[in-house]
N, CA and C atoms as an extended XYZ file, in Angstrom:
465
Properties=species:S:1:pos:R:3:atomname:S:1:resname:S:1:resid:I:1 pbc="F F F"
N       -23.321        0.176      -12.135 N   MET     1
C       -22.863        0.434      -13.473 CA  MET     1
C       -21.594       -0.408      -13.717 C   MET     1
N       -21.480       -0.943      -14.907 N   LYS     2
C       -20.368       -1.826      -15.274 CA  LYS     2
C       -19.426       -1.143      -16.276 C   LYS     2
N       -18.220       -1.677      -16.350 N   ALA     3
C       -17.196       -1.116      -17.235 CA  ALA     3
C       -17.678       -1.012      -18.676 C   ALA     3
N       -18.321       -2.053      -19.187 N   HIS     4
C       -18.740       -2.049      -20.594 CA  HIS     4
C       -19.770       -0.969      -20.899 C   HIS     4
N       -20.404       -0.424      -19.853 N   GLU     5
C       -21.403        0.623      -20.057 CA  GLU     5
C       -20.779        2.008      -20.240 C   GLU     5
N       -19.561        2.200      -19.749 N   ILE     6
C       -18.953        3.533      -19.841 CA  ILE     6
C       -17.649        3.561      -20.637 C   ILE     6
N       -17.128        2.401      -21.008 N   MET     7
C       -15.817        2.365      -21.672 CA  MET     7
C       -15.860        2.971      -23.072 C   MET     7
N       -14.718        3.469      -23.493 N   ILE     8
C       -14.536        3.934      -24.861 CA  ILE     8
C       -14.150        2.703      -25.677 C   ILE     8
N       -14.901        2.425      -26.732 N   ARG     9
C       -14.672        1.205      -27.513 CA  ARG     9
C       -13.631        1.383      -28.629 C   ARG     9
N       -13.493        2.601      -29.119 N   GLN    10
C       -12.495        2.882      -30.156 CA  GLN    10
C       -11.185        3.235      -29.457 C   GLN    10
N       -10.395        2.221      -29.180 N   VAL    11
C        -9.176        2.409      -28.390 CA  VAL    11
C        -7.973        2.641      -29.299 C   VAL    11
N        -7.246        3.712      -29.014 N   HIS    12
C        -5.952        3.903      -29.668 CA  HIS    12
C        -5.005        2.934      -28.992 C   HIS    12
N        -4.235        2.205      -29.794 N   LYS    13
C        -3.327        1.190      -29.256 CA  LYS    13
C        -2.146        1.049      -30.191 C   LYS    13
N        -1.136        0.325      -29.726 N   VAL    14
C         0.003       -0.005      -30.566 CA  VAL    14
C         0.249       -1.506      -30.473 C   VAL    14
N         0.904       -2.026      -31.505 N   LYS    15
C         1.246       -3.454      -31.521 CA  LYS    15
C         2.600       -3.648      -30.849 C   LYS    15
N         2.806       -4.833      -30.328 N   GLU    16
C         4.059       -5.129      -29.631 CA  GLU    16
C         5.279       -5.050      -30.545 C   GLU    16
N         5.064       -5.030      -31.844 N   THR    17
C         6.167       -4.919      -32.806 CA  THR    17
C         6.441       -3.471      -33.221 C   THR    17
N         5.628       -2.525      -32.761 N   ASP    18
C         5.790       -1.114      -33.125 CA  ASP    18
C         6.992       -0.491      -32.423 C   ASP    18
N         7.426        0.636      -32.965 N   THR    19
C         8.524        1.381      -32.353 CA  THR    19
C         7.963        2.498      -31.471 C   THR    19
N         8.853        3.089      -30.705 N   LEU    20
C         8.437        4.221      -29.884 CA  LEU    20
C         8.109        5.440      -30.734 C   LEU    20
N         8.623        5.494      -31.963 N   ARG    21
C         8.213        6.547      -32.901 CA  ARG    21
C         6.694        6.446      -33.141 C   ARG    21
N         6.193        5.225      -33.345 N   ASP    22
C         4.751        5.022      -33.550 CA  ASP    22
C         3.960        5.500      -32.338 C   ASP    22
N         4.476        5.203      -31.160 N   VAL    23
C         3.823        5.610      -29.909 CA  VAL    23
C         3.753        7.125      -29.816 C   VAL    23
N         4.879        7.782      -30.002 N   ILE    24
C         4.943        9.232      -29.850 CA  ILE    24
C         4.107        9.933      -30.918 C   ILE    24
N         4.086        9.405      -32.124 N   GLU    25
C         3.225        9.976      -33.169 CA  GLU    25
C         1.762        9.926      -32.741 C   GLU    25
N         1.333        8.819      -32.140 N   LYS    26
C        -0.065        8.718      -31.673 CA  LYS    26
C        -0.319        9.633      -30.484 C   LYS    26
N         0.656        9.747      -29.576 N   PHE    27
C         0.507       10.675      -28.456 CA  PHE    27
C         0.236       12.085      -28.976 C   PHE    27
N         1.010       12.496      -29.964 N   ILE    28
C         0.887       13.847      -30.505 CA  ILE    28
C        -0.390       14.006      -31.329 C   ILE    28
N        -0.658       13.076      -32.227 N   LYS    29
C        -1.815       13.177      -33.115 CA  LYS    29
C        -3.142       13.175      -32.354 C   LYS    29
N        -3.260       12.283      -31.352 N   TYR    30
C        -4.535       12.132      -30.643 CA  TYR    30
C        -4.573       12.844      -29.290 C   TYR    30
N        -3.472       13.553      -28.945 N   ARG    31
C        -3.394       14.287      -27.685 CA  ARG    31
C        -3.688       13.371      -26.498 C   ARG    31
N        -3.000       12.232      -26.471 N   ILE    32
C        -3.169       11.253      -25.401 CA  ILE    32
C        -1.834       11.041      -24.690 C   ILE    32
N        -1.893       10.362      -23.554 N   SER    33
C        -0.676       10.198      -22.757 CA  SER    33
C        -0.338        8.741      -22.458 C   SER    33
N        -1.104        7.819      -22.998 N   GLY    34
C        -0.818        6.414      -22.759 CA  GLY    34
C        -1.539        5.526      -23.750 C   GLY    34
N        -0.950        4.349      -24.003 N   LEU    35
C        -1.514        3.417      -24.975 CA  LEU    35
C        -1.357        1.970      -24.510 C   LEU    35
N        -2.408        1.164      -24.668 N   PRO    36
C        -2.231       -0.267      -24.450 CA  PRO    36
C        -1.380       -0.837      -25.586 C   PRO    36
N        -0.601       -1.853      -25.263 N   VAL    37
C         0.210       -2.558      -26.256 CA  VAL    37
C        -0.423       -3.938      -26.409 C   VAL    37
N        -0.698       -4.335      -27.671 N   VAL    38
C        -1.376       -5.614      -27.914 CA  VAL    38
C        -0.554       -6.502      -28.845 C   VAL    38
N        -0.839       -7.803      -28.775 N   ASN    39
C        -0.202       -8.750      -29.703 CA  ASN    39
C        -1.108       -8.936      -30.919 C   ASN    39
N        -0.776       -9.893      -31.770 N   GLU    40
C        -1.535      -10.092      -33.007 CA  GLU    40
C        -2.971      -10.568      -32.762 C   GLU    40
N        -3.265      -11.078      -31.564 N   ARG    41
C        -4.627      -11.513      -31.209 CA  ARG    41
C        -5.393      -10.436      -30.440 C   ARG    41
N        -4.823       -9.229      -30.380 N   ASN    42
C        -5.407       -8.089      -29.675 CA  ASN    42
C        -5.447       -8.299      -28.156 C   ASN    42
N        -4.571       -9.180      -27.660 N   GLU    43
C        -4.458       -9.398      -26.217 CA  GLU    43
C        -3.526       -8.341      -25.637 C   GLU    43
N        -3.845       -7.860      -24.454 N   ILE    44
C        -3.049       -6.821      -23.810 CA  ILE    44
C        -1.746       -7.434      -23.302 C   ILE    44
N        -0.612       -6.921      -23.791 N   VAL    45
C         0.688       -7.446      -23.376 CA  VAL    45
C         1.559       -6.375      -22.712 C   VAL    45
N         1.083       -5.132      -22.701 N   GLY    46
C         1.846       -4.056      -22.089 CA  GLY    46
C         1.065       -2.757      -22.095 C   GLY    46
N         1.670       -1.746      -21.479 N   TYR    47
C         1.082       -0.410      -21.477 CA  TYR    47
C         2.238        0.581      -21.476 C   TYR    47
N         2.177        1.561      -22.368 N   ILE    48
C         3.223        2.574      -22.474 CA  ILE    48
C         2.607        3.942      -22.171 C   ILE    48
N         3.269        4.707      -21.322 N   SER    49
C         2.737        6.024      -20.960 CA  SER    49
C         3.789        7.105      -21.189 C   SER    49
N         3.337        8.340      -21.128 N   ASP    50
C         4.273        9.447      -21.253 CA  ASP    50
C         5.287        9.420      -20.120 C   ASP    50
N         4.893        8.921      -18.953 N   GLY    51
C         5.814        8.798      -17.825 CA  GLY    51
C         6.954        7.838      -18.112 C   GLY    51
N         6.662        6.735      -18.814 N   ASP    52
C         7.705        5.778      -19.180 CA  ASP    52
C         8.740        6.446      -20.080 C   ASP    52
N         8.272        7.283      -20.977 N   ILE    53
C         9.171        7.984      -21.890 CA  ILE    53
C         9.968        9.062      -21.157 C   ILE    53
N         9.322        9.785      -20.237 N   MET    54
C        10.025       10.805      -19.455 CA  MET    54
C        11.147       10.179      -18.634 C   MET    54
N        10.885        9.009      -18.053 N   ARG    55
C        11.920        8.337      -17.262 CA  ARG    55
C        13.116        7.951      -18.127 C   ARG    55
N        12.878        7.661      -19.399 N   TYR    56
C        13.974        7.296      -20.298 CA  TYR    56
C        14.775        8.516      -20.749 C   TYR    56
N        14.079        9.559      -21.200 N   ILE    57
C        14.817       10.700      -21.758 CA  ILE    57
C        15.390       11.606      -20.682 C   ILE    57
N        14.778       11.607      -19.499 N   GLY    58
C        15.327       12.398      -18.400 CA  GLY    58
C        16.553       11.696      -17.846 C   GLY    58
N        17.440       12.448      -17.268 N   HIS    59
C        18.669       11.855      -16.733 CA  HIS    59
C        18.623       11.926      -15.215 C   HIS    59
N        18.814       10.786      -14.562 N   ARG    60
C        18.877       10.766      -13.114 CA  ARG    60
C        19.776        9.625      -12.680 C   ARG    60
N        20.193        9.728      -11.478 N   GLU    61
C        21.041        8.676      -10.927 CA  GLU    61
C        20.467        8.267       -9.589 C   GLU    61
N        20.176        6.977       -9.403 N   ASP    62
C        19.621        6.467       -8.158 CA  ASP    62
C        20.727        5.805       -7.351 C   ASP    62
N        20.664        5.983       -6.063 N   PHE    63
C        21.638        5.302       -5.214 CA  PHE    63
C        21.047        5.106       -3.822 C   PHE    63
N        21.619        4.176       -3.060 N   VAL    64
C        21.166        3.886       -1.705 CA  VAL    64
C        22.281        4.285       -0.748 C   VAL    64
N        21.914        4.999        0.315 N   LEU    65
C        22.877        5.437        1.307 CA  LEU    65
C        22.264        5.212        2.682 C   LEU    65
N        22.865        4.334        3.474 N   ASP    66
C        22.366        4.022        4.814 CA  ASP    66
C        20.883        3.668        4.809 C   ASP    66
N        20.480        2.796        3.920 N   ALA    67
C        19.104        2.283        3.816 CA  ALA    67
C        18.092        3.333        3.362 C   ALA    67
N        18.561        4.487        2.930 N   PHE    68
C        17.659        5.490        2.377 CA  PHE    68
C        17.853        5.536        0.872 C   PHE    68
N        16.768        5.698        0.164 N   TYR    69
C        16.810        5.740       -1.296 CA  TYR    69
C        16.846        7.192       -1.727 C   TYR    69
N        17.757        7.519       -2.595 N   PHE    70
C        17.857        8.869       -3.113 CA  PHE    70
C        17.799        8.831       -4.633 C   PHE    70
N        17.232        9.862       -5.207 N   SER    71
C        17.255       10.032       -6.646 CA  SER    71
C        17.791       11.428       -6.911 C   SER    71
N        18.905       11.506       -7.587 N   ALA    72
C        19.523       12.799       -7.855 CA  ALA    72
C        19.392       13.116       -9.336 C   ALA    72
N        18.931       14.297       -9.632 N   VAL    73
C        18.848       14.732      -11.017 CA  VAL    73
C        20.231       15.240      -11.408 C   VAL    73
N        20.765       14.666      -12.468 N   MET    74
C        22.102       15.023      -12.920 CA  MET    74
C        21.991       15.990      -14.102 C   MET    74
N        22.967       16.851      -14.213 N   SER    75
C        22.928       17.783      -15.333 CA  SER    75
C        23.297       17.041      -16.621 C   SER    75
N        22.678       17.451      -17.686 N   MET    76
C        22.908       16.824      -18.980 CA  MET    76
C        22.928       17.954      -20.005 C   MET    76
N        23.906       17.964      -20.854 N   ASN    77
C        23.925       19.043      -21.839 CA  ASN    77
C        22.896       18.754      -22.935 C   ASN    77
N        22.588       19.778      -23.694 N   GLU    78
C        21.537       19.679      -24.705 CA  GLU    78
C        21.823       18.613      -25.756 C   GLU    78
N        23.073       18.451      -26.136 N   GLY    79
C        23.448       17.444      -27.127 CA  GLY    79
C        23.160       16.035      -26.635 C   GLY    79
N        23.446       15.765      -25.361 N   GLU    80
C        23.156       14.446      -24.785 CA  GLU    80
C        21.658       14.173      -24.791 C   GLU    80
N        20.890       15.180      -24.431 N   TYR    81
C        19.432       15.044      -24.415 CA  TYR    81
C        18.903       14.763      -25.823 C   TYR    81
N        19.390       15.500      -26.798 N   ASP    82
C        18.961       15.298      -28.184 CA  ASP    82
C        19.309       13.885      -28.663 C   ASP    82
N        20.519       13.428      -28.348 N   ASP    83
C        20.924       12.067      -28.742 CA  ASP    83
C        20.025       11.020      -28.095 C   ASP    83
N        19.767       11.180      -26.832 N   ARG    84
C        18.921       10.234      -26.088 CA  ARG    84
C        17.511       10.206      -26.689 C   ARG    84
N        16.988       11.376      -26.994 N   THR    85
C        15.643       11.482      -27.568 CA  THR    85
C        15.593       10.833      -28.951 C   THR    85
N        16.580       11.112      -29.775 N   ARG    86
C        16.636       10.552      -31.131 CA  ARG    86
C        16.745        9.029      -31.091 C   ARG    86
N        17.594        8.504      -30.213 N   ARG    87
C        17.779        7.046      -30.089 CA  ARG    87
C        16.497        6.348      -29.649 C   ARG    87
N        15.714        7.028      -28.872 N   LEU    88
C        14.466        6.452      -28.373 CA  LEU    88
C        13.514        6.073      -29.503 C   LEU    88
N        13.449        6.874      -30.540 N   LEU    89
C        12.466        6.697      -31.612 CA  LEU    89
C        12.534        5.335      -32.292 C   LEU    89
N        13.703        4.774      -32.445 N   GLY    90
C        13.849        3.505      -33.141 CA  GLY    90
C        13.683        2.276      -32.269 C   GLY    90
N        13.548        2.473      -30.974 N   ARG    91
C        13.451        1.331      -30.063 CA  ARG    91
C        12.061        0.699      -30.108 C   ARG    91
N        12.008       -0.580      -29.792 N   ASN    92
C        10.737       -1.300      -29.753 CA  ASN    92
C         9.938       -0.870      -28.523 C   ASN    92
N         8.645       -0.752      -28.685 N   VAL    93
C         7.758       -0.309      -27.614 CA  VAL    93
C         7.869       -1.185      -26.363 C   VAL    93
N         8.128       -2.475      -26.526 N   MET    94
C         8.176       -3.382      -25.386 CA  MET    94
C         9.410       -3.148      -24.508 C   MET    94
N        10.401       -2.426      -25.029 N   GLU    95
C        11.584       -2.127      -24.225 CA  GLU    95
C        11.267       -1.175      -23.081 C   GLU    95
N        10.298       -0.289      -23.267 N   LEU    96
C         9.952        0.684      -22.234 CA  LEU    96
C         8.594        0.427      -21.582 C   LEU    96
N         7.717       -0.301      -22.249 N   SER    97
C         6.361       -0.467      -21.716 CA  SER    97
C         6.348       -1.350      -20.475 C   SER    97
N         5.348       -1.116      -19.659 N   ARG    98
C         5.144       -1.949      -18.472 CA  ARG    98
C         4.441       -3.229      -18.898 C   ARG    98
N         4.973       -4.347      -18.450 N   LYS    99
C         4.393       -5.643      -18.819 CA  LYS    99
C         3.316       -6.077      -17.838 C   LYS    99
N         3.401       -5.622      -16.603 N   LYS   100
C         2.365       -5.922      -15.599 CA  LYS   100
C         1.315       -4.817      -15.721 C   LYS   100
N         0.302       -5.076      -16.518 N   VAL   101
C        -0.693       -4.054      -16.833 CA  VAL   101
C        -1.867       -4.147      -15.866 C   VAL   101
N        -2.252       -3.007      -15.328 N   VAL   102
C        -3.472       -2.925      -14.533 CA  VAL   102
C        -4.609       -2.822      -15.535 C   VAL   102
N        -5.472       -3.826      -15.570 N   ALA   103
C        -6.605       -3.862      -16.500 CA  ALA   103
C        -7.817       -4.399      -15.758 C   ALA   103
N        -9.000       -4.161      -16.303 N   VAL   104
C       -10.237       -4.633      -15.675 CA  VAL   104
C       -11.082       -5.394      -16.687 C   VAL   104
N       -11.910       -6.270      -16.170 N   SER   105
C       -12.859       -7.006      -16.992 CA  SER   105
C       -13.986       -6.081      -17.422 C   SER   105
N       -14.588       -6.373      -18.541 N   GLN   106
C       -15.718       -5.561      -19.017 CA  GLN   106
C       -16.912       -5.607      -18.066 C   GLN   106
N       -16.946       -6.582      -17.172 N   ASP   107
C       -18.052       -6.715      -16.212 CA  ASP   107
C       -17.723       -6.138      -14.835 C   ASP   107
N       -16.590       -5.457      -14.715 N   GLU   108
C       -16.185       -4.879      -13.434 CA  GLU   108
C       -17.075       -3.700      -13.068 C   GLU   108
N       -17.365       -3.555      -11.783 N   ASP   109
C       -18.162       -2.427      -11.304 CA  ASP   109
C       -17.373       -1.129      -11.416 C   ASP   109
N       -18.045       -0.060      -11.793 N   VAL   110
C       -17.393        1.242      -11.940 CA  VAL   110
C       -16.860        1.732      -10.590 C   VAL   110
N       -17.543        1.419       -9.502 N   ALA   111
C       -17.060        1.823       -8.172 CA  ALA   111
C       -15.677        1.214       -7.906 C   ALA   111
N       -15.488       -0.032       -8.296 N   HIS   112
C       -14.181       -0.674       -8.118 CA  HIS   112
C       -13.140       -0.015       -9.022 C   HIS   112
N       -13.522        0.332      -10.236 N   ILE   113
C       -12.604        0.974      -11.181 CA  ILE   113
C       -12.180        2.348      -10.652 C   ILE   113
N       -13.128        3.097      -10.097 N   ALA   114
C       -12.803        4.411       -9.529 CA  ALA   114
C       -11.776        4.263       -8.413 C   ALA   114
N       -11.979        3.284       -7.548 N   GLY   115
C       -11.032        3.038       -6.466 CA  GLY   115
C        -9.666        2.629       -6.988 C   GLY   115
N        -9.664        1.795       -8.001 N   LEU   116
C        -8.418        1.314       -8.604 CA  LEU   116
C        -7.619        2.461       -9.223 C   LEU   116
N        -8.288        3.321       -9.980 N   LEU   117
C        -7.618        4.461      -10.611 CA  LEU   117
C        -7.017        5.390       -9.558 C   LEU   117
N        -7.744        5.604       -8.478 N   GLY   118
C        -7.250        6.463       -7.410 CA  GLY   118
C        -6.117        5.825       -6.624 C   GLY   118
N        -6.295        4.579       -6.248 N   ARG   119
C        -5.307        3.872       -5.428 CA  ARG   119
C        -3.978        3.672       -6.164 C   ARG   119
N        -4.065        3.286       -7.430 N   LYS   120
C        -2.862        3.026       -8.226 CA  LYS   120
C        -2.288        4.301       -8.844 C   LYS   120
N        -3.024        5.412       -8.717 N   GLN   121
C        -2.628        6.707       -9.272 CA  GLN   121
C        -2.315        6.608      -10.762 C   GLN   121
N        -3.251        5.991      -11.491 N   ILE   122
C        -3.118        5.887      -12.942 CA  ILE   122
C        -4.245        6.674      -13.605 C   ILE   122
N        -4.018        7.087      -14.846 N   LYS   123
C        -4.963        7.944      -15.548 CA  LYS   123
C        -6.061        7.178      -16.260 C   LYS   123
N        -5.726        5.965      -16.726 N   LYS   124
C        -6.717        5.176      -17.457 CA  LYS   124
C        -6.412        3.703      -17.303 C   LYS   124
N        -7.412        2.894      -17.595 N   VAL   125
C        -7.257        1.453      -17.429 CA  VAL   125
C        -7.870        0.738      -18.642 C   VAL   125
N        -7.111       -0.176      -19.258 N   PRO   126
C        -7.667       -0.959      -20.366 CA  PRO   126
C        -8.759       -1.904      -19.852 C   PRO   126
N        -9.726       -2.156      -20.720 N   VAL   127
C       -10.821       -3.078      -20.395 CA  VAL   127
C       -10.687       -4.288      -21.312 C   VAL   127
N       -10.826       -5.480      -20.734 N   HIS   128
C       -10.652       -6.697      -21.535 CA  HIS   128
C       -11.830       -7.658      -21.366 C   HIS   128
N       -11.934       -8.545      -22.327 N   ARG   129
C       -12.848       -9.690      -22.258 CA  ARG   129
C       -11.960      -10.898      -22.539 C   ARG   129
N       -11.674      -11.662      -21.500 N   GLY   130
C       -10.810      -12.826      -21.668 CA  GLY   130
C        -9.397      -12.479      -22.106 C   GLY   130
N        -8.897      -11.332      -21.663 N   GLY   131
C        -7.548      -10.914      -22.018 CA  GLY   131
C        -7.459      -10.100      -23.298 C   GLY   131
N        -8.538      -10.060      -24.066 N   VAL   132
C        -8.571       -9.323      -25.334 CA  VAL   132
C        -9.070       -7.900      -25.081 C   VAL   132
N        -8.337       -6.919      -25.585 N   LEU   133
C        -8.687       -5.512      -25.407 CA  LEU   133
C       -10.028       -5.199      -26.072 C   LEU   133
N       -10.970       -4.651      -25.286 N   VAL   134
C       -12.279       -4.273      -25.845 CA  VAL   134
C       -12.622       -2.810      -25.576 C   VAL   134
N       -11.836       -2.137      -24.724 N   GLY   135
C       -12.131       -0.748      -24.423 CA  GLY   135
C       -11.109       -0.156      -23.483 C   GLY   135
N       -11.364        1.104      -23.102 N   ILE   136
C       -10.499        1.786      -22.143 CA  ILE   136
C       -11.353        2.754      -21.343 C   ILE   136
N       -10.998        2.949      -20.083 N   ILE   137
C       -11.734        3.869      -19.210 CA  ILE   137
C       -10.732        4.808      -18.564 C   ILE   137
N       -11.016        6.115      -18.659 N   SER   138
C       -10.157        7.122      -18.034 CA  SER   138
C       -10.828        7.641      -16.771 C   SER   138
N       -10.061        8.385      -15.998 N   ARG   139
C       -10.640        9.031      -14.820 CA  ARG   139
C       -11.805        9.928      -15.231 C   ARG   139
N       -11.610       10.652      -16.357 N   GLY   140
C       -12.666       11.544      -16.851 CA  GLY   140
C       -13.937       10.802      -17.203 C   GLY   140
N       -13.815        9.594      -17.769 N   ASP   141
C       -15.000        8.788      -18.093 CA  ASP   141
C       -15.780        8.460      -16.829 C   ASP   141
N       -15.065        8.084      -15.777 N   VAL   142
C       -15.720        7.752      -14.508 CA  VAL   142
C       -16.414        8.977      -13.938 C   VAL   142
N       -15.743       10.120      -13.953 N   ILE   143
C       -16.334       11.366      -13.438 CA  ILE   143
C       -17.588       11.730      -14.227 C   ILE   143
N       -17.493       11.722      -15.564 N   ARG   144
C       -18.637       12.090      -16.406 CA  ARG   144
C       -19.840       11.193      -16.150 C   ARG   144
N       -19.616        9.890      -16.091 N   HIS   145
C       -20.732        8.966      -15.917 CA  HIS   145
C       -21.242        8.908      -14.476 C   HIS   145
N       -20.393        9.194      -13.527 N   SER   146
C       -20.807        9.165      -12.126 CA  SER   146
C       -21.567       10.424      -11.721 C   SER   146
N       -21.166       11.577      -12.247 N   PHE   147
C       -21.754       12.840      -11.808 CA  PHE   147
C       -22.610       13.544      -12.851 C   PHE   147
N       -22.529       13.111      -14.114 N   GLY   148
C       -23.237       13.806      -15.193 CA  GLY   148
C       -24.716       13.982      -14.949 C   GLY   148
N       -25.401       12.940      -14.523 N   SER   149
C       -26.859       13.042      -14.321 CA  SER   149
C       -27.218       13.957      -13.155 C   SER   149
N       -26.373       14.018      -12.134 N   TYR   150
C       -26.630       14.901      -10.999 CA  TYR   150
C       -26.475       16.364      -11.371 C   TYR   150
N       -25.545       16.626      -12.271 N   LEU   151
C       -25.295       18.008      -12.650 CA  LEU   151
C       -26.316       18.560      -13.627 C   LEU   151
N       -27.007       17.679      -14.343 N   THR   152
C       -28.024       18.144      -15.291 CA  THR   152
C       -29.410       18.256      -14.653 C   THR   152
N       -29.544       17.781      -13.408 N   GLU   153
C       -30.834       17.886      -12.718 CA  GLU   153
C       -31.106       19.343      -12.395 C   GLU   153
N       -32.384       19.670      -12.301 N   GLU   154
C       -32.779       21.038      -11.896 CA  GLU   154
C       -32.314       21.267      -10.474 C   GLU   154
N       -31.924       22.494      -10.164 N   ARG   155
C       -31.483       22.823       -8.797 CA  ARG   155
C       -32.643       23.269       -7.971 C   ARG   155
């Protein structure tokens, strides 16, 4: 089975010129947690997820001590959190989105996609044809298409 056989073709996405307000509105409206970012030619140029936003609005301090990496959660009062959240809305999506996007070709085998989603610990992967966004595949899509026929068989 190939990616183009199971991908969702109606992809929610944002343009590289959009703000994070546009992203969050789509997250809320469509109950999704990530969006491909495209340029004017519909080429994939980034990916923004709820995790990227959590890392921005959450407060933490990273430091290295004797070659060990530590991440300490720092206390933040409610006013600081509100200010940080409000400031986020006007920022450009490319400021927070990942530019190195894990994506697959429309001709990629679903077995490889399943391994990729598991290995990279990501929820979904954009599908492209020559760099142009043509679909998206989630973990749920792989599960449904991989096991659906087995579950509907008579026992």
